[in-house]
N, C-alpha and C positions, 0 to 999 in steps of 0.2 A: 527505699524504692519498692520493696515488696509490699509494704503497708499501703503505699500510694496505689499500686496496681490492684490490690485487694479491694480498696475503697472504690476505685474506678469500676471494677467488675461488678460490685454490688449495686452501684448506681446504674450501671448498664442493665442488669437483670430487673431492676425495679422500673426504670423509665423507658425502656425500649418499646418500639412499636412492633407489631406483628410483621414478620419477614424482614426485619431490619438487622443487618449484620453489625458486628462490633465496630469495624472501621467506618462504616457509613454513619453510625450513631455518634461516634467520637468526632467526626468531622462536622456533623450538623450541630452538635450540642456542646461539645467540650473544647474543641480545638481553638486556639487563639486565632485572631484575624490574620496574622502573618502566615500561619500554616495554610489557611484557606487561600490566601493570595498566592502563595507559592504553588499550591496545587492547581489553582486556576490558570496561572501562567504556564505551568508545565503541560497541562492538558491542551491549552491553546497552541503552544509551540509544537507539541507532538502532532496535533491535527494539521498544522501547516506543513510539518515535515512529511507526514503521510500524503497530503494532497500534492505536494511538489514531486514526491517520488511516484505517485500514481500518474501525474501528468508526464513525467519523464519516461516512465515505462510505456505509456500509451504512444508517446512520440517514437520511442525505439521500435515498438511493434509496427507502427505505420511505416517507418523508414525501411524496416526489414521487409515488409510486404511489398513496398514499391520496388525495392532492390530485387526481390525474387521475381516479380512480374517482368522487370527489365531483362533479367537473365534469361527467363523463359522465352521472351520475345526475341532476344538476340539469337538464342539457339534455334528457334523456329525459322528465323530469316536465314540463318546459316545453312540449315538443312534444305531450305527451298533453293538457295543458291547452288549448293552442291548437286541437288537433283537436276537443276536447270543446266549446269555445266556438263553433267553426264549425258543429258539429253542432246546437247549440242555436239558433244564428241561422237555420239552414236550417229547423229545425222550427217556429220562430216566424213565419216568413214565409208 
C-alpha cells in the first residue's frame, strides 16, 4: 500500500497542472469510472437536497411573515375596537 501511494504521489508531482490539487488530479486522471459515477451522483443528489431545503426554508419564512402580518393586523384591529368602546362609554356617561 505504501509503495502504491508513493508511486501515485510521484506521478502526481510529474503530471499535475498548475493549481491542481491532489484530489482533483486523482479524480480527473486516475480514478476508475465507478468512482467518478459515484461522485457525480453524490454531487447531484446533494444539490437536489440543498435545493429542496432552500425551497422549504423560503416557504417557512414566507409563512412566518404572513403569520406575523396577520397577528399585527389582529392586534391593531383589537386596539381600535378597545379605543372605540372607551369612546362610546365616555359619550354614554
